[in-house]
VEXZA-609486 format. One record per residue: y, x, z of N, C-alpha, C in turn; residue number from 1. Coordinates in steps of 0.05 Angstrom, whole numbers. Atoms other than C-alpha are relative to their C-alpha. Layout:
% VEXZA-609486
     n.y     n.x     n.z    ca.y    ca.x    ca.z     c.y     c.x     c.z  resi
       Y       X       Z       Y       X       Z       Y       X       Z   NUM
...
% end
This chain:
% VEXZA-609486
     n.y     n.x     n.z    ca.y    ca.x    ca.z     c.y     c.x     c.z  resi
     -24      17       0       0       0       0      25      18       0     1
     -25     -15       1      68      25     -18      18      -5      24     2
     -16       5     -24     109      36      45      27     -13      -7     3
     -25      13       4     169     -10      49      23      15      14     4
     -22     -14     -13     237      21      64       9     -16      25     5
      -9      14     -24     262       6     134      25     -16      -5     6
     -24      16       4     313     -50     139      24      15      10     7
     -25     -13      -8     384     -28     144       8      -9      27     8
      -9       7     -26     409     -25     214      27     -15       0     9
     -26      13       1     476     -50     190      -3     -30      -3    10
       3      29       3     447    -120     174      12     -10     -25    11
      -9      11      25     463    -167     118      30      -4      -2    12
     -28       5       1     535    -176     138      17      24      -3    13
     -15     -25       3     554    -103     129      14       0     -27    14
     -14       0      26     608     -98      75     -11      21     -18    15
       9     -19      20     585     -65      11      23      20      -5    16
     -21     -19       7     621      -2     -13      22     -13     -17    17
     -24      10      14     691     -18     -39       5     -29       5    18
      -5      28      -2     684     -90     -17      25      -6      15    19
     -25       5     -14     744     -82      29      23      -3     -19    20
     -21       2      20     786     -74     -33      -6     -22     -20    21
       6      21      18     752    -131     -67     -11       9     -27    22
      10     -10      26     720     -87    -121     -28     -11      -5    23
      25      14       4     665    -137    -135      -1     -10     -29    24
       3      11      27     636    -167    -198      18     -24      -4    25
     -17      24       2     675    -231    -184      28       8      -8    26
     -27      -9       5     741    -195    -184       2      13     -27    27
      -1     -12      27     723    -155    -246      -1     -21     -22    28
       0      22      19     708    -220    -281      28     -12      -3    29
     -28      10       0     777    -244    -261      18      18     -16    30
     -16     -19      15     807    -180    -289      -5      -2     -30    31
       7       4      29     770    -190    -355      14     -25     -11    32
     -13      25       9     796    -262    -360      30       4      -3    33
     -29      -5       1     867    -238    -345       7      17     -25    34
      -5     -15      25     861    -187    -402       0     -18     -24    35
       1      20      23     841    -244    -449      26     -17       0    36
     -25      15      -2     902    -283    -424      23      16     -12    37
     -21     -17      10     947    -224    -440      -1       1     -31    38
       3       0      29     919    -222    -511      10     -26     -12    39
      -7      26      11     928    -297    -522      31      -4       1    40
     -29       4      -3    1000    -299    -495      15      19     -19    41
     -13     -19      18    1018    -236    -535       0     -11     -28    42
       3      11      28     992    -268    -599      19     -24      -4    43
     -19      23       2    1033    -331    -584      29       9      -3    44
     -27     -11       2    1096    -290    -574       5      11     -28    45
      -3     -12      26    1085    -252    -639       3     -22     -22    46
      -2      22      20    1074    -317    -678      27     -13       1    47
     -27      12      -3    1138    -348    -650      21      17     -12    48
     -21     -17      10    1180    -288    -665      -2       5     -30    49
       4      -4      29    1150    -277    -734      10     -25     -15    50
      -8      25      14    1164    -350    -751      30      -5       1    51
     -28       7      -3    1234    -356    -724      19      23      -5    52
     -17     -23       4    1262    -286    -727      -8      19     -22    53
      11     -17      21    1219    -256    -782      -3      29       9    54
       4     -27     -10    1209    -195    -738      -8      -2      30    55
       7      -1     -28    1180    -176    -671      21      17      15    56
     -23     -14     -12    1240    -158    -628      -7      10      28    57
       4     -11     -26    1248    -125    -561      -6     -21      21    58
       5      22     -20    1244    -193    -526     -30      -1       6    59
      30       1      -4    1168    -190    -537      -9      20      21    60
       9     -20     -19    1159    -125    -500      11      -5      28    61
     -12       5     -26    1207    -145    -445     -14     -22      15    62
      13      22     -13    1176    -212    -430     -30       5       6    63
      29      -5      -4    1103    -191    -439      -4      22      21    64
       2     -21     -20    1113    -127    -398       4     -11      28    65
      -6      11     -27    1143    -166    -340     -23     -19       8    66
      21      20      -8    1090    -221    -343     -26      14       7    67
      25     -14      -6    1031    -173    -346       2      15      26    68
      -3     -15     -25    1059    -131    -289      -2     -19      24    69
       0      19     -22    1069    -193    -245     -28     -11       5    70
      27      11      -3    1000    -221    -259     -19      21      11    71
      16     -22     -10     969    -153    -246       4       4      31    72
      -6      -2     -29    1004    -150    -178     -14     -23      15    73
      14      23     -12     977    -220    -162     -30       5       2    74
      29      -6       0     907    -197    -181      -7      20      22    75
       5     -20     -21     911    -136    -136       2     -12      28    76
      -3      13     -26     935    -179     -78     -24     -17       6    77
      24      16      -5     875    -226     -87     -23      19       7    78
      21     -19      -7     828    -166     -87       3       9      29    79
      -5     -11     -27     860    -142     -22      -4     -21      22    80
      -2      20     -22     869    -207      17     -21     -22      -1    81
      20      21       2     820    -259     -10     -20       8     -22    82
      18     -11      21     766    -219     -48     -22     -19      -9    83
      21      18       9     717    -277     -50      11     -26     -13    84
     -12      24      11     766    -328     -79     -10      -5     -29    85
       9       8      27     750    -365    -143      13      17     -21    86
     -11     -19      19     758    -317    -202      12     -14     -25    87
     -10      14      24     778    -371    -253      28     -11       3    88
     -25      14      -5     839    -403    -220      24      17      -9    89
     -23     -16       7     888    -345    -227       3       4     -30    90
      -4      -3      29     873    -331    -301      10     -25     -14    91
     -10      25      13     883    -404    -319      29      -5       6    92
     -29       3      -8     948    -407    -280      17      19     -16    93
     -16     -20      15     971    -343    -314       2      -8     -29    94
      -1       9      28     953    -372    -383      21     -23      -3    95
     -19      23       1     992    -437    -368      29      11       3    96
     -27     -12      -4    1051    -396    -342       9      15     -25    97
      -8     -15      23    1050    -350    -402       6     -17     -24    98
      -6      18      22    1046    -406    -453      26     -15       4    99
     -26      13      -6    1103    -441    -418      23      18      -6   100
     -21     -20       6    1144    -377    -423       5       2     -30   101
      -3      -2      30    1129    -373    -498      15     -24     -11   102
     -14      24      10    1152    -445    -508      29       0       8   103
     -29      -1      -8    1216    -435    -468      14      20     -18   104
     -12     -20      18    1230    -372    -510       3     -12     -27   105
      -2      13      26    1216    -412    -573      23     -19      -1   106
     -23      19      -1    1266    -466    -552      26      15       3   107
     -24     -17      -2    1316    -411    -533       9       8     -28   108
      -7      -9      27    1313    -385    -604      12     -22     -17   109
     -10      24      15    1323    -455    -632      29      -7       8   110
     -27       6     -10    1384    -466    -588      20      21     -10   111
     -18     -21       9    1414    -399    -607       6      -3     -30   112
      -5       4      29    1405    -413    -681      18     -24      -5   113
     -17      24       3    1437    -482    -673      29       7       8   114
     -27      -8      -9    1496    -450    -636      13      17     -22   115
     -12     -16      22    1506    -399    -692       8     -17     -23   116
      -6      18      23    1504    -453    -745      26     -16       6   117
     -23      17      -7    1556    -495    -707      24      16       8   118
     -23     -17      -7    1600    -435    -691       6       0      30   119
      -4       0     -29    1591    -443    -616      -9      27      12   120
       9     -24     -15    1580    -388    -564     -30      -1       3   121
      29      -1      -2    1508    -364    -562      -8      -3      30   122
       8       5     -28    1475    -392    -498     -18      22      10   123
      18     -20     -12    1440    -345    -450     -29     -11       0   124
      28       9       1    1364    -347    -456     -11      -9      27   125
      12       9     -24    1328    -388    -404     -27      14       6   126
      25     -14      -5    1264    -348    -413       4      23      19   127
      -5     -22     -19    1296    -290    -375       1     -10      28   128
      -1      12     -27    1310    -336    -316     -28      -8       8   129
      28       8      -7    1238    -362    -320     -16      23       9   130
      14     -24      -9    1212    -291    -315       8       7      28   131
     -10      -6     -27    1256    -281    -254     -13     -19      20   132
      13      19     -18    1228    -345    -223     -29       6       3   133
      28      -7      -2    1158    -322    -239      -4      23      20   134
       1     -22     -18    1172    -257    -202       3     -10      29   135
      -3      11     -27    1197    -295    -141     -25     -16       9   136
      24      16      -7    1137    -342    -144     -23      18       7   137
      22     -19      -5    1088    -284    -147       3      13      27   138
      -5     -13     -26    1121    -251     -87      -6     -20      23   139
       6      20     -20    1117    -316     -47     -31      -6       1   140
      29       3       3    1045    -325     -72     -14      21      17   141
      12     -22     -15    1027    -257     -43       6      -2      30   142
      -7       4     -29    1064    -272      22     -19     -20      13   143
      18      21     -11    1022    -335      31     -28      12       4   144
      26     -12      -2     958    -296      18      -2      19      24   145
       0     -20     -22     978    -242      69       1     -14      27   146
      -3      12     -27     999    -288     126     -21     -22       5   147
      18      22      -4     951    -346     115     -29       9      -5   148
      28      -9       4     884    -311     124     -19     -23       6   149
      17      22      -8     855    -375     155      15     -26      -4   150
     -15      25       6     876    -442     126       0     -19      23   151
       1      19     -23     856    -477     191      24       3      19   152
     -25      -3     -16     920    -449     223      19     -22      -7   153
     -19      21       8     958    -502     183      -5     -25      15   154
       5      24     -15     923    -557     221      13      -1      27   155
     -13      -1     -27     952    -533     287      29      -7      -1   156
     -29       6       2    1023    -542     261       5     -23     -20   157
      -3      20      20    1012    -603     218      23     -19       5   158
     -23      18      -6    1063    -647     255      27      14      -6   159
     -24     -15       6    1116    -593     251       5       3     -30   160
      -2      -3      29    1101    -581     178       8     -26     -13   161
      -8      26      11    1105    -656     164      29      -7       5   162
     -29       6      -6    1173    -661     199      18      17     -19   163
     -16     -17      18    1199    -602     158       0     -12     -29   164
       2      12      26    1173    -637      95      18     -24      -3   165
     -17      23       1    1210    -701     112      30       8      -1   166
     -28      -9       1    1275    -663     126       7      10     -27   167
      -5     -10      27    1269    -627      60       4     -23     -20   168
      -2      23      19    1258    -693      25      26     -16       3   169
     -24      17      -5    1318    -726      58      26      14      -5   170
     -25     -15       2    1369    -670      50      17      -9     -24   171
     -17       8      23    1392    -690     -22      13     -27       4   172
     -12      27      -4    1404    -762       1      26       1      16   173
     -24      -1     -17    1457    -740      50      21      19     -11   174
     -20     -17      13    1492    -691       4      17     -16     -20   175
     -16      14      21    1550    -712     -41     -13       4     -27   176
      12       0      27    1532    -727    -113       5      26     -15   177
      -6     -25      14    1566    -663    -137     -19      22       7   178
      18     -21      -9    1515    -622     -97     -29      -8      -3   179
      28       8       0    1453    -664    -107      -9     -17     -24   180
       7      19      21    1455    -709    -168       0      14     -28   181
       3     -10      28    1430    -689    -238     -12     -23     -16   182
      10      21      18    1422    -741    -293      -7     -26      16   183
       4      25     -15    1427    -798    -242     -20       1      23   184
      19      -2     -21    1374    -772    -194      10      19      22   185
     -10     -17     -22    1395    -746    -125     -24      15      13   186
      24     -15      -9    1337    -697    -117       5      30       1   187
      -5     -28       1    1372    -630    -119      17      10      23   188
     -19     -14     -17    1407    -581     -73      13      21     -18   189
     -14     -18      20    1458    -548    -120      19      19      14   190
     -16     -21     -12    1486    -483     -95      13      16     -23   191
     -14     -14      22    1533    -436    -133     -18      17     -18   192
      16     -18      17    1478    -389    -158     -28     -10      -3   193
      28       9       2    1415    -430    -150      -1     -30       6   194
       5      29      -5    1390    -502    -152     -29      -3       8   195
      27       4     -10    1329    -525    -113      -6     -30       1   196
      10      28      -2    1289    -589    -117     -19      -1      24   197
      16      -3     -24    1263    -594     -45     -25     -18       0   198
      24      17       0    1214    -651     -60     -25      15     -10   199
      23     -15       9    1170    -601     -96     -15      14      23   200
      13     -13     -23    1158    -565     -30      -9     -21      21   201
       7      21     -18    1157    -630      10     -28     -11      -6   202
      26      12       7    1096    -654     -28     -23      16      12   203
      21     -16     -12    1055    -595      -2       1      -2      30   204
      -3       2     -29    1083    -599      69     -11     -27      10   205
      10      27      -9    1069    -674      74     -30      -2      -4   206
      29       1       4    1000    -664      45     -15      14      24   207
      13     -14     -23     983    -614     101       1     -18      25   208
      -2      18     -23    1009    -664     153     -20     -23      -2   209
      19      22       3     968    -721     124     -29       8       5   210
      27     -10      -4     905    -679     123      -5       5      30   211
       3      -4     -28     916    -658     195      -3     -26      15   212
       0      26     -13     929    -730     216     -27     -14      -4   213
      25      14       6     867    -757     181     -24      13      14   214
      22     -13     -14     822    -704     211       1      -5      30   215
      -3       4     -29     850    -713     282      -6     -29       8   216
       3      29      -7     847    -790     279     -23     -13     -16   217
      21      11      17     783    -798     239     -14     -24      13   218
      13      22     -13     754    -844     291      15     -26      -4   219
     -17      24       3     812    -892     285      -2     -11     -28   220
       0      10      28     810    -895     209     -27      -9     -10   221
      26       9       9     735    -904     204     -10     -24      16   222
       8      24     -15     732    -961     254       3     -24     -17   223
       0      23      18     713   -1024     217      17     -22      11   224
     -14      25      -7     756   -1086     217     -18     -23      -7   225
      16      23       9     729   -1145     179     -17       7     -24   226
      18      -5      22     670   -1144     132       2     -24     -19   227
      -4      21      19     687   -1185      70     -12       8     -27   228
      12      -4      27     645   -1190       6     -11      28      -3   229
      13     -26       1     607   -1126      22      18      24       5   230
     -18     -23      -5     668   -1084      39      12      -3      28   231
     -13      -1     -26     698   -1062     105      30       4      -3   232
     -29      -2       1     773   -1074     111      10       9      27   233
     -11     -10     -26     814   -1037     165      15     -22      14   234
     -16      19     -16     848   -1073     221      30       4      -6   235
     -29      -1       6     922   -1089     214      14      22      15   236
     -14     -21     -16     941   -1041     270      -7      28      -9   237
       7     -26      10     907    -984     233      13       7     -27   238
     -12      -4      26     949    -991     170      25      17       1   239
     -24     -16      -3    1004    -946     197       4      21     -21   240
      -5     -21      19     993    -886     151       7     -11     -28   241
      -7      11      27     993    -929      87      27     -12       0   242
     -26      13      -1    1053    -969     110      22      22       1   243
     -20     -22      -2    1090    -904     128       3      13     -28   244
      -1     -13      27    1072    -873      60      15     -19     -20   245
     -13      19      18    1095    -937      24      30       0       7   246
     -28       0      -7    1161    -936      64      14      25     -10   247
     -12     -25      10    1174    -863      47       3      -1     -31   248
      -2       2      29    1158    -875     -26      22     -18      -9   249
     -21      19       8    1204    -935     -29      27      12       6   250
     -26     -13      -6    1260    -896       5       7      20     -21   251
      -5     -20      21    1253    -840     -46       9     -15     -26   252
      -6      15      25    1254    -892    -102      28     -12       1   253
     -26      14      -2    1316    -927     -75      23      20       2   254
     -22     -18      -5    1359    -869     -50       2      22     -21   255
      -1     -23      18    1339    -813     -96      -6      -8     -29   256
       7      10      26    1318    -856    -156     -21      18     -13   257
      20     -18      10    1258    -810    -163     -27     -15      -1   258
      25      16       3    1201    -853    -190     -25      17       1   259
      23     -17       2    1154    -795    -203     -10      10      27   260
       9     -11     -26    1154    -764    -133     -10     -22      18   261
      10      22     -17    1147    -831     -99     -28      -9      -8   262
      27       7      10    1087    -848    -143     -20      22       8   263
      18     -22      -6    1057    -779    -131      -8       1      29   264
       6       0     -29    1062    -781     -55     -17     -23       8   265
      15      24      -9    1037    -852     -47     -29       1     -10   266
      27      -1      10     976    -843     -92     -16      22      14   267
      14     -21     -14     959    -778     -57     -10      -9      27   268
       8      10     -26     959    -811      11     -23     -20      -3   269
      21      20       3     916    -868     -15     -27      14      -6   270
      25     -13       7     864    -821     -46     -11      16      24   271
      10     -15     -24     861    -778      18     -12     -19      20   272
      11      20     -18     850    -841      59     -28      -7      -8   273
      27       7      10     791    -858      14     -20      23       5   274
      18     -23      -3     762    -788      16      -8       3      30   275
       5      -4     -28     768    -785      92     -18     -22      12   276
      15      23     -12     737    -854     105     -22     -11     -17   277
      20      11      20     696    -870      42       0     -30       1   278
      -2      29      -2     720    -942      50      18     -10     -23   279
     -15      11      22     741    -980     -12      22     -19       9   280
     -20      18     -10     781   -1027      31      28      12       1   281
     -26     -13       0     836    -975      38      13       0     -28   282
     -10      -1      28     842    -970     -38      10     -28      -8   283
      -9      27       8     846   -1046     -46      26      -8      14   284
     -25       7     -14     898   -1055       8      23      17     -10   285
     -22     -18       9     938    -994     -15       9      -8     -28   286
      -8       9      27     936   -1019     -87      16     -26       1   287
     -15      25      -2     960   -1088     -66      28       5      10   288
     -27      -7     -10    1018   -1057     -26      16      13     -22   289
     -14     -13      22    1035   -1014     -87      10     -20     -20   290
      -8      20      20    1036   -1073    -135      23     -18      11   291
     -21      16     -12    1078   -1114     -86      27      16       1   292
     -24     -16      -2    1127   -1057     -75      12       5     -28   293
     -10      -5      27    1132   -1042    -150      14     -25     -11   294
     -12      25       9    1146   -1116    -165      28      -5      13   295
     -25       4     -14    1200   -1120    -112      21      20     -10   296
     -19     -20      10    1231   -1054    -136      10      -7     -28   297
      -9       8      26    1233   -1080    -207      21     -23       1   298
     -18      23      -2    1268   -1144    -185      27       8      12   299
     -24      -7     -15    1319   -1109    -140      17      22     -12   300
     -14     -24       7    1337   -1043    -172       2       3     -31   301
      -5      -1      29    1368   -1034    -241     -13      24     -13   302
      12     -23      13    1343    -963    -254     -30      -3      -4   303
      29       5       4    1271    -986    -245      -3     -18     -24   304
       3      18      23    1282   -1043    -295       5      15     -26   305
      -6     -15      25    1312    -994    -345     -25      16      -8   306
      23     -16       6    1251    -948    -339     -23     -18     -12   307
      21      18       9    1203   -1007    -348       6     -11     -28   308
      -7      10      26    1241   -1036    -407      -2      21     -22   309
       3     -21      20    1244    -969    -442     -30       5      -5   310
      29      -3       3    1169    -962    -430     -12     -21     -18   311
      11      22      16    1155   -1030    -460       8       2     -29   312
     -10      -1      28    1198   -1020    -523      22      21      -2   313
     -21     -21       1    1234    -953    -530      19      -3     -24   314
     -17       3      24    1260    -972    -599      19     -23       0   315
     -19      22      -2    1296   -1033    -575      29      10       4   316
     -26     -13      -4    1353    -987    -553      -4      30      -7   317
       8     -27       7    1334    -925    -592      22      21       4   318
     -22     -19      -3    1403    -892    -593      12       0      28   319
      -9       0     -28    1413    -907    -519     -21       9      19   320
      20      -7     -21    1362    -909    -463     -27       9     -12   321
      26      -7      12    1303    -903    -511      -1      25     -17   322
      -1     -23      18    1326    -841    -548     -20      22       7   323
      17     -23      -9    1288    -790    -506     -29      -5      -6   324
      29       5       4    1220    -823    -507      -5      -5     -30   325
       3       4      29    1231    -844    -580      -3      26     -15   326
       2     -26      13    1243    -772    -601     -27      14       7   327
      26     -12      -9    1182    -751    -560     -23     -11     -17   328
      21      12      16    1138    -800    -597       0       9     -29   329
      -2     -11      27    1164    -777    -664     -11      29      -1   330
       9     -28      -1    1151    -705    -643     -31       2       1   331
      29       0      -2    1079    -720    -623     -13      -9     -26   332
      11       9      26    1067    -758    -688       2      21     -21   333
      -3     -21      19    1094    -700    -728     -21      22       3   334
      20     -21      -6    1045    -652    -694     -27      -8     -11   335
      26       9      11     985    -694    -714     -23      13      15   336
      25     -11     -12     916    -664    -702       2      29       7   337
       0     -29      -5     929    -589    -708      28      11       4   338
     -27      -9      -5    1005    -585    -701      13      14     -24   339
     -14     -13      21    1058    -553    -744      -2      30       1   340
       1     -29      -4    1045    -484    -716      23       9      18   341
     -21     -10     -18    1084    -445    -664      25      10     -15   342
     -24      -8      13    1156    -438    -686       6     -15     -26   343
      -4      14      25    1149    -485    -745       8     -29       3   344
      -8      28      -4    1167    -552    -714      29      -2       7   345
     -28       4      -9    1232    -582    -689       0     -13      28   346
       1      13     -27    1218    -595    -615      26       0      14   347
     -26       0     -14    1290    -579    -596      15     -26      -5   348
     -12      26       4    1307    -649    -623      -5     -19      23   349
       7      17     -23    1276    -678    -560      18       9      24   350
     -16      -8     -24    1325    -679    -500     -18      10      22   351
      14     -12     -23    1303    -637    -441     -28      10      -8   352
      26     -10       9    1247    -605    -482     -11      23      17   353
      10     -22     -16    1243    -545    -436     -10      -9      27   354
       7       8     -27    1234    -585    -372     -19     -24      -1   355
      16      24      -2    1210    -657    -371     -18      -5     -24   356
      14       7      25    1187    -659    -444     -12      24     -13   357
      12     -23      13    1155    -592    -455     -27      -7     -12   358
      26      10      12    1090    -631    -469       4      -9     -28   359
      -6       8      27    1124    -659    -531       0      25     -18   360
       0     -25      16    1135    -587    -555     -29       9      -6   361
      28      -8       4    1061    -572    -544     -13     -18     -21   362
      13      19      18    1040    -635    -581      10       4     -29   363
     -10      -3      27    1086    -621    -641     -10      26     -13   364
       6     -26      12    1070    -547    -651     -29       8       2   365
      29      -7      -2     998    -543    -627     -17     -25      -5   366
      15      24       8     977    -615    -643     -17     -11      23   367
      18      13     -20     927    -659    -608     -20      20      11   368
      20     -19      -9     877    -602    -606      12      19      21   369
     -13     -18     -19     926    -555    -571       6     -14      26   370
      -6      15     -24     948    -609    -522     -25      -6      16   371
      26       5     -14     875    -625    -506      -9      25      14   372
       8     -25     -13     861    -552    -492      16       5      26   373
     -17      -3     -24     920    -549    -444      -9     -19      22   374
       9      18     -20     895    -611    -409     -27       9      12   375
      25     -10     -10     826    -580    -403       4      23      20   376
      -7     -22     -19     857    -519    -369       7     -12      27   377
      -6      12     -26     887    -564    -316     -25     -13      12   378
      25      13     -10     820    -601    -310     -17      21      13   379
      17     -21     -11     784    -535    -297      11       8      28   380
     -11      -7     -26     833    -517    -241      -6     -22      21   381
       6      22     -19     822    -586    -210     -29       1       9   382
      29      -1      -7     746    -580    -214      -6      24      19   383
       5     -23     -18     748    -510    -183      11      -5      28   384
     -10       7     -26     791    -537    -127     -19     -19      15   385
      19      18     -13     742    -593    -114     -26      14       7   386
      23     -16      -8     685    -543    -114       5      14      26   387
      -7     -13     -25     721    -505     -60      -1     -21      23   388
       0      21     -20     730    -571     -22     -28      -7       9   389
      28       6      -7     655    -585     -25     -13      23      15   390
      14     -23     -12     635    -515      -5      11       9      27   391
     -12     -10     -25     683    -501      52     -12     -15      23   392
      15      11     -22     654    -514     121      15     -20      17   393
     -15      17     -19     710    -548     160      12     -24     -15   394
      -9      25      12     734    -619     148      30       1      -9   395
     -28      -3       8     808    -600     146       2      14     -27   396
       0     -14      25     795    -550      91     -10     -17     -23   397
      10      18      21     755    -602      52      22     -19      -9   398
     -21      19       7     811    -652      55      24      13     -14   399
     -24     -14      12     866    -601      40      -6       9     -28   400
       6      -9      27     831    -571     -20      -2     -24     -19   401
       2      23      18     815    -640     -48      28     -12      -5   402
     -27      10       3     887    -662     -36      17      17     -19   403
     -15     -18      17     917    -601     -69      -9      -2     -29   404
      10       3      27     871    -609    -129       9     -27     -12   405
      -8      26      10     887    -683    -135      30      -2      -7   406
     -29       3       4     963    -676    -128       8      16     -26   407
      -5     -14      25     962    -624    -185      -8     -17     -24   408
      10      17      22     920    -669    -229      17     -25      -4   409
     -16      24       1     961    -730    -212      27       6     -13   410
     -26      -7      12    1026    -694    -230      -3       4     -30   411
       4      -4      29     997    -674    -298      -4     -28     -13   412
       4      27      12     974    -746    -310      27     -15      -2   413
     -26      14       1    1043    -774    -292      18      10     -22   414
     -17     -12      21    1078    -725    -338     -10      -8     -28   415
      11       7      26    1031    -735    -397       2     -29      -6   416
      -2      29       4    1030    -810    -386      28      -9      -7   417
     -28       7       6    1106    -813    -387       9       9     -28   418
      -8     -10      26    1115    -770    -449     -14     -15     -23   419
      15      14      21    1062    -808    -488       4     -31       2   420
      -6      29      -4    1088    -877    -464     -24     -16      11   421
      22      15     -13    1024    -893    -427      10     -14      26   422
     -12      12     -23    1065    -905    -364      31       5      -2   423
     -29      -5       1    1141    -908    -350       7      29       6   424
      -9     -27      -4    1179    -842    -351       6       4      30   425
      -3      -6     -28    1182    -808    -283      19      23       6   426
     -18     -23      -5    1221    -743    -289     -14      23      14   427
      14     -23     -11    1167    -697    -262      -3      22     -21   428
       4     -23      19    1155    -628    -292     -29       7      -3   429
      27      -8       5    1092    -600    -322      -6      26      16   430
       5     -23     -17    1062    -551    -271      -4      26     -15   431
       3     -27      11    1069    -477    -289      12       3     -28   432
      -9      -2      28    1095    -493    -359      30      -7      -4   433
     -27       8       3    1162    -528    -351      20      21      10   434
     -21     -18     -10    1226    -488    -343      11     -10      26   435
     -10       8     -26    1250    -489    -271     -13      15      22   436
      10     -17     -21    1243    -449    -208     -15     -15      22   437
      12      14     -23    1226    -501    -155     -29      -8      -6   438
      27       9       7    1166    -529    -192     -19      24      -1   439
      17     -24       3    1139    -459    -209      -7      12      28   440
       4     -12     -26    1148    -433    -138     -19     -18      17   441
      17      18     -16    1117    -495    -105     -29       1      -9   442
      27       0      10    1057    -494    -151     -14      26       5   443
      13     -25      -8    1044    -420    -138      -8       0      29   444
       8       2     -28    1044    -435     -64     -25     -18       3   445
      24      18       0     995    -492     -77     -25      16      -8   446
      23     -15       9     949    -445    -115      -8      21      21   447
       6     -20     -21     954    -392     -60     -17     -13      23   448
      15      14     -21     930    -442      -7     -28      -7     -10   449
      27       6      12     874    -464     -54     -18      24      -1   450
      16     -25       1     852    -392     -63     -10       9      28   451
       8      -7     -27     851    -381      12     -24     -17       8   452
      23      18      -7     805    -442      21     -24       8     -17   453
      22      -8      17     763    -419     -38     -13      26      11   454
      10     -25     -12     756    -350      -6     -18      -6      24   455
      16       8     -24     731    -382      59     -26     -14      -9   456
      24      15       9     683    -427      20     -21      19     -12   457
      18     -18      14     653    -369     -20      -8      24      15   458
       5     -24     -16     652    -317      35     -28      -2      11   459
      28       2     -10     578    -302      49      -3       6      30   460
       2      -7     -28     593    -276     119       6     -24      18   461
      -5      22     -19     591    -323     179      28       3      11   462
     -26      -1     -12     660    -341     204      -1       8      29   463
       0      -9     -28     679    -310     271       3     -25      18   464
      -1      22     -19     667    -357     329      23       5      19   465
     -23      -2     -18     727    -371     371      -9      -8      28   466
       5       7     -27     726    -374     446      15     -26       7   467
     -14      24      -8     744    -440     479      -8     -23     -17   468
       7      24      16     742    -511     451       8       3     -29   469
      -5      -1      29     740    -521     376      26     -13      -6   470
     -24      13       9     807    -535     344      -5     -24     -17   471
       3      24      16     819    -598     305     -14       5     -26   472
      11      -5      27     802    -567     238     -29       7       1   473
      28      -7      -2     734    -544     264     -17     -22      11   474
      15      22     -13     714    -610     296     -21     -11     -19   475
      21      10      18     648    -635     269       4     -29      -7   476
      -1      28       7     641    -700     233     -16     -17      20   477
      12      16     -21     623    -755     283      -7     -28     -11   478
       7      27       6     587    -821     274      15     -19      18   479
     -16      18     -16     631    -877     297     -13     -27       2   480
      12      26      -4     604    -941     327      20     -21      -9   481
     -18      21      10     633    -999     288      -1     -25      17   482
      -2      23     -17     657   -1059     325       4     -25     -17   483
% end
């Protein structure tokens, strides 16, 4: 018999060589995917410049050099701080960010050409500002990875985080219109050198609060009320979270005229309630409250009626309220199945093409095929987030990962639905692709938290046991006696 080598005294949990730096096959796969992203984005830049400028200018080297350097820094930070994190999420985020930068640069060139033709001053390129915001977002992304080694820490401060989220959400409502209102929506904090949309950060802070509340009060929310037609409906006194969410959403709708954020927050609360309790009754009651609130808002508020009327027939007032969505529909129709090609369409004819309507640019120049690929990229990020939610051991992490994945997917659905006239326009931005700092920064924070949870879920080593009673986030799932 061949003698077997003695078992290692270090045991199975001993880190492998270089594992402290994250030099594993998983991270190398991520590096390979990032190299593919760099090639795809570079090719897109070259196509745009060759089509619009008939030459590859220094802008290509400047933008691509900065983007590659920033993504490389993010990759090294993941190797160092969360080496077991999902290797697919960062490359997809980098690809979306890079394609968004290409489209903003493409629209910059169209604006500059239009200014030359009209004899106006050449506007400054927004792509340079977007690179600057990407740098800030990557730095904050790394900061989150460094300080948030254990996502369960967030559960301990969920009430404080929720209060900060509400304050952020309310600040624009109390500022004068000159400091907070853009295009009729009071959702901004406008400073001399920077403008911030605080609701983008509030959605993450409120999500953390809701997850902490649902985990801490799971007994309350799983207690049955009345059993009707095979479904358990909650008691009236347990409806507090949904009523609070509906009240906040309605306040946002009335004061800030922000239809998109109110819809995003309310649906996220409803879905988390269902995930936490697995009771269809919450969905039915929440849906009924939503329909009632939407009907009342339509009857009472003029800006809601305008959005709905434009959605029903944008060509009824094409040169007025329906111009934006009308141009978007023409742009999508022009793109057809395969698009006109990067740099060969006229997406600048759509108002706010760099921000709210960058999806119309994708549809016109990359066609239905290109738009579908972009949607699939978002779908992969959501699925990877849900995989982390299933694999992670603690209930707070499960809810938080599921909520972060859902809120990203819901935002994409609301944006695409508005641009394609599936639902009324909302004013939300496309994550990672639209021009704007607040959205980019908030979504990089979201991805950083998701990677921390993913690292915990994929880490083969046993988590360290803490002394003393288990915190809320570690509390086991309990069977509740129904009354």
